[in-house]
LUMKE-825407 format. One record per residue (C-alpha): residue number from 1; x, y, z. Coordinates in pm, 1 decimal, m for minus. Layout:
<pts>
PT  seq      east     north        up
PT  NUM         X         Y         Z
...
</pts>
This chain:
<pts>
PT  seq      east     north        up
PT    1       0.0       0.0       0.0
PT    2     129.9     344.6     m81.2
PT    3     238.2     559.3     210.3
PT    4     122.5     921.0     216.1
PT    5     437.6    1033.7     392.3
PT    6     607.9    1345.4     258.1
PT    7     319.7    1446.0      30.6
PT    8     358.4    1805.2     m83.5
PT    9     525.2    2082.8     113.7
PT   10     248.9    2245.3     316.5
PT   11     274.8    2479.8     608.9
PT   12      43.4    2291.7     844.1
PT   13     m88.8    1939.9     878.4
PT   14    m440.7    1851.4     991.6
PT   15    m489.5    1724.5    1343.5
PT   16    m854.6    1634.4    1295.3
PT   17   m1019.3    1330.9    1445.3
PT   18   m1242.9    1086.3    1263.3
PT   19   m1356.1    1221.4     927.0
PT   20   m1723.2    1306.6     901.9
PT   21   m1949.2    1459.9     642.5
PT   22   m1968.4    1835.7     689.5
PT   23   m2214.3    2035.4     477.0
PT   24   m2003.3    2329.2     363.5
PT   25   m2266.8    2466.8     129.4
PT   26   m2641.0    2491.4     139.1
PT   27   m2704.9    2363.7    m216.6
PT   28   m2638.4    2104.3    m367.6
PT   29    m537.3     377.3   m1674.4
PT   30    m343.0     528.3   m1908.6
PT   31    m359.3     319.6   m2226.6
PT   32    m178.1     259.9   m2552.8
PT   33     m70.6     565.0   m2746.5
PT   34    m275.7     644.7   m3059.0
PT   35    m142.6     758.0   m3390.5
PT   36      m7.6    1111.1   m3420.3
PT   37    m315.2    1219.5   m3616.5
PT   38    m552.1    1077.6   m3356.0
PT   39    m358.2    1240.5   m3074.1
PT   40    m356.2    1581.1   m3240.9
PT   41    m724.9    1561.0   m3321.7
PT   42    m821.8    1466.8   m2969.1
PT   43    m600.3    1732.6   m2811.4
PT   44    m748.5    1995.3   m3041.8
PT   45   m1101.6    1879.3   m2968.3
PT   46   m1064.8    1913.6   m2593.2
PT   47    m849.7    2226.4   m2595.2
PT   48   m1116.5    2429.6   m2774.9
PT   49   m1418.6    2544.1   m2579.9
PT   50   m1726.7    2405.0   m2746.8
PT   51   m2024.9    2614.4   m2845.0
PT   52   m2174.3    2576.3   m2498.4
PT   53   m1896.7    2794.6   m2357.1
PT   54   m2046.9    3082.6   m2550.0
PT   55   m2414.5    2991.2   m2496.3
PT   56   m2445.2    2753.9   m2201.5
PT   57   m2791.5    2618.4   m2133.7
PT   58   m2961.4    2820.7   m1861.2
PT   59   m3123.2    2513.7   m1701.1
PT   60   m2921.7    2213.0   m1817.7
PT   61   m3005.1    1854.4   m1731.6
PT   62   m2751.8    1723.5   m1480.3
PT   63   m2629.4    1392.5   m1618.2
PT   64   m2291.8    1358.8   m1440.2
PT   65   m2206.0    1378.3   m1071.3
PT   66   m1837.3    1426.1    m992.0
PT   67   m1657.2    1442.1    m659.0
PT   68   m1343.6    1657.6    m656.1
PT   69   m1091.6    1535.7    m400.7
PT   70    m884.9    1836.2    m294.7
PT   71    m636.5    1939.0     m28.0
PT   72    m849.3    2226.4     104.5
PT   73    m579.6    2394.8     311.5
PT   74    m501.0    2700.0      97.2
PT   75    m695.3    2916.4    m144.4
PT   76    m441.8    2993.5    m415.1
PT   77    m408.8    2900.8    m783.4
PT   78    m527.0    2538.9    m788.9
PT   79    m810.2    2615.3    m548.3
PT   80    m930.0    2896.0    m773.5
PT   81    m949.7    2645.5   m1058.1
PT   82   m1153.5    2415.1    m837.7
PT   83   m1390.0    2689.5    m722.3
PT   84   m1458.2    2810.4   m1076.9
PT   85   m1522.3    2454.2   m1192.6
PT   86   m1761.5    2397.9    m905.2
PT   87   m1951.9    2711.4    m996.8
PT   88   m1956.4    2667.8   m1375.9
PT   89   m1975.4    2291.2   m1438.7
PT   90   m2352.6    2273.1   m1368.6
PT   91   m2400.4    2490.9   m1678.6
PT   92   m2269.6    2195.4   m1878.2
PT   93   m2467.2    1917.7   m1712.9
PT   94   m2221.7    1835.2   m1432.8
PT   95   m2286.7    1856.2   m1059.0
PT   96   m1956.0    1905.8    m876.6
PT   97   m1901.2    1842.0    m506.2
PT   98   m1581.0    1852.6    m300.7
PT   99   m1407.4    1637.1     m41.3
PT  100   m1129.2    1813.9     150.6
PT  101    m851.1    1605.3     302.7
PT  102    m724.9    1908.4     497.8
PT  103    m917.8    2185.8     673.6
PT  104    m837.5    2542.6     575.7
PT  105    m925.6    2836.9     357.0
PT  106   m1081.5    2646.4      67.1
PT  107   m1328.9    2468.9     295.5
PT  108   m1402.9    2801.5     462.0
PT  109   m1462.5    2973.9     128.0
PT  110   m1703.1    2696.8      28.4
PT  111   m1901.1    2746.9     344.4
PT  112   m1896.3    3124.0     369.1
PT  113   m1915.9    3257.3      16.2
PT  114   m2021.1    2998.9    m240.4
PT  115   m2347.7    2816.9    m164.7
PT  116   m2379.2    2736.1    m535.1
PT  117   m2062.1    2525.7    m544.1
PT  118   m2239.3    2209.1    m437.7
PT  119   m2175.6    2000.0    m128.0
PT  120   m1853.2    2005.0      69.0
PT  121   m1741.3    1693.1     256.2
PT  122   m1482.8    1661.4     530.7
PT  123   m1245.8    1372.3     460.8
PT  124    m964.1    1505.3     677.3
PT  125    m649.6    1303.1     733.9
PT  126    m548.5    1315.7    1100.9
PT  127    m182.9    1272.1    1006.4
PT  128      36.3    1187.1     708.3
PT  129     m19.7     814.9     752.5
PT  130    m397.7     831.7     794.9
PT  131    m567.7     634.8     516.7
PT  132    m915.2     650.8     666.4
PT  133    m990.4     914.5     402.3
PT  134    m992.6     633.4     144.6
PT  135   m1285.5     464.5     316.4
PT  136   m1456.4     798.3     362.3
PT  137   m1434.9     877.1     m10.5
PT  138   m1559.6     526.9     m93.4
PT  139   m1861.0     578.2     133.8
PT  140   m1934.4     917.4     m21.2
PT  141   m1930.4     764.2    m369.0
PT  142   m2188.8     507.4    m265.2
PT  143   m2406.3     749.1     m65.6
PT  144   m2417.0    1029.9    m323.1
PT  145   m2384.6     807.9    m631.9
PT  146   m2093.0     991.4    m787.0
PT  147   m2011.4     885.5   m1142.6
PT  148   m1642.5     969.7   m1124.4
PT  149   m1369.6    1124.1    m910.5
PT  150   m1140.0    1414.9    m991.2
PT  151    m811.3    1457.4    m799.2
PT  152    m582.2    1760.3    m805.7
PT  153    m261.2    1687.2    m608.8
PT  154     m23.9    1394.9    m546.1
PT  155    m175.8    1346.2    m200.7
PT  156    m532.3    1335.1    m331.5
PT  157    m425.7    1123.9    m631.0
PT  158    m316.0     848.4    m394.9
PT  159    m637.7     866.5    m190.5
PT  160    m851.8     884.9    m504.5
PT  161    m677.9     594.7    m677.5
PT  162    m746.1     365.3    m381.6
PT  163   m1106.1     485.2    m333.9
PT  164   m1174.7     450.2    m706.5
PT  165   m1056.4      91.2    m700.2
PT  166   m1271.8      12.0    m397.3
PT  167   m1587.0     174.6    m535.6
PT  168   m1542.4      80.1    m900.8
PT  169   m1570.4     427.6   m1051.9
PT  170   m1320.5     596.7   m1287.8
PT  171   m1106.9     891.5   m1184.9
PT  172    m937.8    1187.5   m1351.1
PT  173    m621.9    1367.6   m1246.1
PT  174    m574.4    1742.3   m1294.6
PT  175    m209.0    1840.4   m1344.3
PT  176    m170.7    2198.5   m1219.7
PT  177     209.4    2195.2   m1197.2
PT  178     490.5    1943.0   m1243.7
PT  179     525.9    1738.5    m923.7
PT  180     892.4    1668.7    m997.3
PT  181     978.4    2040.3    m975.9
PT  182     697.5    2189.0    m771.9
PT  183     908.4    2313.6    m482.5
PT  184    1264.3    2391.0    m378.1
PT  185    1273.4    2070.2    m170.4
PT  186    1428.0    1804.2    m390.7
PT  187    1340.2    1508.7    m167.2
PT  188     977.9    1622.9    m139.3
PT  189     958.8    1663.9    m516.1
PT  190    1101.3    1316.7    m571.8
PT  191     857.6    1153.8    m328.8
PT  192     558.4    1341.3    m469.2
PT  193     653.1    1252.3    m826.7
PT  194     690.5     885.1    m733.0
PT  195     356.3     877.8    m547.7
PT  196     189.9    1052.8    m839.7
PT  197     336.4     806.5   m1091.7
PT  198     224.0     501.7    m892.1
PT  199    m124.7     642.8    m839.2
PT  200    m173.0     725.1   m1206.7
PT  201    m149.3     358.8   m1304.8
PT  202    m525.3     334.4   m1250.3
PT  203    m615.5     684.5   m1372.3
PT  204    m859.2     703.8   m1663.9
PT  205    m755.8    1043.3   m1800.7
PT  206    m525.4    1338.1   m1730.5
PT  207    m617.5    1704.3   m1766.5
PT  208    m324.5    1945.3   m1793.7
PT  209    m360.4    2321.3   m1766.5
PT  210    m105.0    2391.6   m2038.4
PT  211      50.6    2236.7   m2346.3
PT  212     388.9    2236.7   m2173.0
PT  213     249.2    2014.1   m1897.7
PT  214      86.6    1785.6   m2153.9
PT  215     423.9    1731.4   m2318.4
PT  216     579.2    1672.3   m1977.4
PT  217     322.0    1403.3   m1893.9
PT  218     376.0    1228.4   m2226.4
PT  219     754.0    1236.0   m2180.1
PT  220     699.6    1067.6   m1843.4
PT  221     505.6     781.8   m2000.4
PT  222     142.2     886.3   m2035.8
PT  223     m33.8     788.2   m2357.0
PT  224    m108.7    1098.7   m2566.6
PT  225    m471.0     988.4   m2611.2
PT  226    m515.1     999.2   m2233.8
PT  227    m390.1    1355.6   m2181.6
PT  228    m604.8    1658.4   m2256.6
PT  229    m518.5    2027.5   m2234.6
PT  230    m786.3    2240.2   m2071.4
PT  231    m643.4    2584.6   m2015.7
PT  232    m721.3    2749.1   m1684.7
PT  233    m993.4    3010.1   m1697.8
PT  234   m1129.0    3286.3   m1477.1
PT  235   m1442.0    3504.3   m1479.6
PT  236   m1444.0    3822.6   m1686.6
PT  237   m1420.6    4055.0   m1385.8
PT  238   m1293.3    4402.1   m1465.4
PT  239   m1361.1    4637.9   m1172.7
PT  240   m1361.3    5009.1   m1253.1
PT  241   m1020.2    5171.9   m1229.5
PT  242    m997.8    5494.0   m1027.3
PT  243    m643.9    5594.4   m1127.4
PT  244    m412.6    5544.7   m1420.8
PT  245     m31.5    5536.5   m1425.6
PT  246     163.4    5830.6   m1564.7
PT  247     512.9    5816.3   m1709.3
PT  248     737.4    5992.6   m1462.3
PT  249     498.7    5934.5   m1171.7
PT  250     482.0    5665.4    m906.0
PT  251     398.6    5314.1   m1027.9
PT  252     254.7    5042.9    m806.1
PT  253     363.1    4696.4    m916.1
PT  254     198.3    4408.1    m732.0
PT  255     270.9    4041.2    m672.5
PT  256     m26.3    3818.8    m584.8
PT  257      62.5    3468.5    m464.1
PT  258     103.0    3226.8    m178.7
PT  259     452.6    3348.7     m97.1
PT  260     698.4    3060.7    m112.7
PT  261    1048.8    3021.4    m254.4
PT  262     952.7    2915.1    m605.8
PT  263     742.3    3229.3    m661.5
PT  264    1057.3    3441.7    m680.6
PT  265     975.7    3722.7    m436.8
PT  266    1348.3    3754.2    m362.4
PT  267    1410.5    3829.2    m730.8
PT  268    1134.9    4091.1    m728.9
PT  269    1294.1    4265.6    m430.2
PT  270    1635.7    4270.4    m596.6
PT  271    1473.2    4413.4    m911.4
PT  272    1299.4    4679.4    m699.6
PT  273    1634.1    4790.6    m560.6
PT  274    1778.2    4813.6    m911.5
PT  275    1482.4    5027.3   m1021.8
PT  276    1534.8    5259.1    m725.4
PT  277    1902.7    5294.2    m809.1
PT  278    1807.8    5378.8   m1168.6
PT  279    1580.3    5658.6   m1045.8
PT  280    1242.5    5495.1   m1113.0
PT  281     964.7    5559.2    m861.4
PT  282     824.0    5206.8    m824.3
PT  283     652.2    5049.0    m524.4
PT  284     603.9    4672.7    m482.6
PT  285     277.2    4560.3    m320.5
PT  286     301.2    4207.2    m180.2
PT  287     m47.4    4050.8    m175.6
PT  288     m85.9    3708.4     m18.9
PT  289      19.0    3506.8     285.6
PT  290     358.7    3350.9     343.6
PT  291     382.1    2973.5     340.0
PT  292     601.2    2964.9     649.9
PT  293     714.0    3207.5     919.3
PT  294    1078.1    3124.4     843.5
PT  295    1040.0    3225.0     481.1
PT  296     871.7    3551.5     579.8
PT  297    1153.8    3627.1     823.9
PT  298    1408.1    3575.7     545.7
PT  299    1219.9    3815.8     319.7
PT  300    1210.0    4080.2     593.9
PT  301    1587.9    4053.0     633.5
PT  302    1633.6    4098.9     258.9
PT  303    1410.4    4408.6     257.1
PT  304    1616.0    4558.1     540.7
PT  305    1947.3    4473.0     374.2
PT  306    1839.6    4632.5      44.6
PT  307    1705.4    4939.1     230.9
PT  308    1378.5    4933.3      39.1
PT  309    1134.3    4924.2     331.1
PT  310     968.0    5243.8     206.1
PT  311     905.5    5081.6    m133.4
PT  312     739.7    4759.4     m14.9
PT  313     374.9    4734.2      90.5
PT  314     264.2    4406.5     251.4
PT  315    m108.2    4335.7     228.7
PT  316    m147.8    3968.9     321.4
PT  317    m432.2    3740.1     212.9
PT  318    m718.9    3883.6       9.4
PT  319   m1042.7    3711.0     m88.8
PT  320   m1112.8    3967.3    m363.5
PT  321    m829.8    3930.1    m611.6
PT  322    m984.2    4138.6    m896.8
PT  323   m1029.6    4440.4    m667.2
PT  324    m670.5    4406.2    m549.5
PT  325    m543.1    4374.3    m906.6
PT  326    m723.5    4677.3   m1045.6
PT  327    m543.1    4895.3    m790.8
PT  328    m211.6    4795.0    m949.8
PT  329     m40.0    4942.9   m1252.8
PT  330     106.4    4602.5   m1340.9
PT  331     111.0    4253.6   m1190.6
PT  332     441.4    4068.3   m1160.1
PT  333     498.2    3696.0   m1113.8
PT  334     872.9    3623.0   m1114.8
PT  335     834.2    3246.3   m1068.5
PT  336    1149.8    3037.3   m1074.1
PT  337     981.2    2715.4   m1191.1
PT  338     677.0    2497.5   m1134.0
PT  339     401.1    2702.8   m1297.1
PT  340     135.2    2524.8   m1501.7
PT  341     m75.2    2820.5   m1612.9
PT  342     m97.0    3069.3   m1323.7
PT  343    m450.8    3173.6   m1238.0
PT  344    m339.8    3513.9   m1114.9
PT  345    m192.9    3590.0   m1457.5
PT  346    m533.9    3524.9   m1614.7
PT  347    m711.4    3723.9   m1342.5
PT  348    m481.9    4019.5   m1409.4
PT  349    m553.8    3996.6   m1781.7
PT  350    m929.8    3986.2   m1714.1
PT  351    m892.5    4300.9   m1504.2
PT  352    m698.6    4469.6   m1788.3
PT  353    m374.4    4478.7   m1590.1
PT  354     m47.2    4421.1   m1780.9
PT  355     149.2    4117.3   m1664.3
PT  356     524.0    4099.9   m1608.6
PT  357     613.3    3734.4   m1553.8
PT  358     895.4    3491.3   m1618.0
PT  359     929.4    3257.8   m1912.1
PT  360     852.8    2934.3   m1725.3
PT  361     623.6    2638.1   m1797.3
PT  362     281.9    2746.3   m1931.8
PT  363     301.3    3120.9   m1865.2
PT  364     414.8    3202.5   m2223.5
PT  365      94.9    3034.5   m2347.5
PT  366     m98.1    3327.7   m2197.9
PT  367     145.1    3619.3   m2220.8
PT  368     323.5    3725.8   m2538.6
PT  369     622.3    3948.6   m2472.7
PT  370     537.6    4306.5   m2560.4
PT  371     166.4    4235.8   m2617.0
PT  372     m20.1    4150.2   m2295.3
PT  373     289.1    4216.8   m2087.0
PT  374     649.7    4104.5   m2063.5
PT  375     837.3    3778.5   m2011.1
PT  376    1160.2    3810.6   m1814.9
PT  377    1427.8    3549.1   m1760.6
PT  378    1373.2    3342.8   m1444.0
PT  379    1616.3    3403.9   m1154.9
PT  380    1736.6    3723.2   m1326.2
PT  381    1665.1    4043.6   m1133.6
PT  382    1818.3    4260.3   m1406.5
PT  383    1588.5    4108.7   m1672.0
PT  384    1285.2    4165.1   m1447.5
PT  385    1389.6    4522.9   m1370.6
PT  386    1441.6    4595.5   m1740.7
PT  387    1090.8    4469.8   m1823.7
PT  388     936.1    4685.8   m1552.5
PT  389    1139.8    4984.3   m1672.7
PT  390    1015.3    4932.4   m2029.9
PT  391     661.6    4984.4   m1898.8
PT  392     709.6    5267.7   m1649.2
PT  393     920.3    5475.4   m1889.4
PT  394     657.3    5456.4   m2163.2
PT  395     863.5    5249.5   m2404.9
PT  396     546.2    5041.4   m2437.9
PT  397     205.4    5204.9   m2418.4
PT  398      26.9    5104.3   m2095.9
PT  399    m326.4    5149.7   m2234.0
PT  400    m260.8    4936.3   m2542.0
PT  401    m102.7    4662.6   m2333.6
PT  402    m384.8    4659.0   m2077.3
PT  403    m650.4    4631.0   m2349.5
PT  404    m453.7    4354.1   m2520.6
PT  405    m451.7    4162.6   m2192.9
PT  406    m826.0    4208.9   m2146.7
PT  407    m905.2    4096.3   m2500.8
PT  408    m677.8    3792.6   m2482.4
PT  409    m851.1    3672.6   m2168.4
PT  410   m1194.2    3716.2   m2323.1
PT  411   m1097.2    3513.9   m2629.6
PT  412    m903.8    3227.2   m2467.5
PT  413    m919.6    3204.3   m2089.9
PT  414   m1273.2    3240.2   m1957.5
PT  415   m1411.2    3031.4   m1673.0
PT  416   m1688.3    2898.6   m1898.4
PT  417   m1435.7    2778.4   m2156.4
PT  418   m1247.3    2591.3   m1883.8
PT  419   m1566.2    2432.9   m1747.0
PT  420   m1682.0    2338.0   m2095.8
PT  421   m1352.5    2166.6   m2176.7
PT  422   m1356.9    1980.9   m1844.9
PT  423   m1717.2    1869.4   m1894.7
PT  424   m1624.2    1740.5   m2239.5
PT  425   m1356.7    1521.2   m2081.0
PT  426   m1611.0    1382.7   m1832.1
PT  427   m1875.8    1308.5   m2092.9
PT  428   m1634.5    1148.8   m2339.1
PT  429   m1482.4     934.5   m2066.6
PT  430   m1817.6     810.4   m1935.3
PT  431   m1938.3     738.1   m2287.8
</pts>
């Protein structure tokens, strides 16, 4: 039996007792590779949003019930994907519920703000070796008659694989980022990648959030016919802007993330110091919690050493990302590695905010350098500073870039398009 030890690097572990159903809302094997032509056709079919994404049925017939098995501890990129799917999938004939193996912000958001997400279940693991969640998921499948399971992390892949086998229903795995390079902890990455690989032996289909991740899965042994790209998507939320940046004035550049080493906040701070030294009036707004107190302490030491305390604003967690984004002149995401297709990049584009990110994983599939924003070199503070300078000095027109970002989101990265593509995977699999 697979051990859940060392799954994913998370700040806190659950200390819950016996798992029990908890209403969080008031309403309700990889096979043989096909030919190249078949693979391309299938990938194209699923990657495009079908006509329902433009005109979803107002009162669709629910013909599929899916249980998403999620961590539940944080509410960052992957959890935003899950929340949008829960909200939008019913428009395409799919009822989506959630089972959380850890308590935390996602479970709280289900309960407090999203009664239309479906039902939330508590399947908490009391410790890393607690496999009672497997039996809990099995019981939920039988009680609520779920047609399939949908896992999102190495930890939940292991639980889902075992529960699927016990209950006799298929399961799907959503690849949000590469497990083998998801963190700066090499041993953790190795263990997670191994657990993921073993679990996927019984998986019916993989969904990847970017073409780069699809290629990565195929290189690691998945059959091309069993891997589908469904780009992440977010709602078209563009709050009204009360101020606009002016060349020569102060610019507020913001970073929205769960702050952890692979997000590259250290690089952003070094770039901020370079911009100050070059005479640019730029402030960095840090929006989001820190993964650990030790990491936050290290960042505070760096800020003090660079003498940029007056140029850094720390906001912490926000539940209203679009409102936070529209107060920025640009959004930066200097990730070092491990990005599938960052949700915050798409949210910034939807809010008509230019994006300055690094050229890693799936990010270039959303941002074209010089069009919706800029792509800097990862781990390169000078490259990041140069990209920011190109915007604040007026080398590129801010208004044109912001409108390009807004239009690109509308055409390619809506929440309905993501839900439609996911529902297509469900329906084709069950057929």
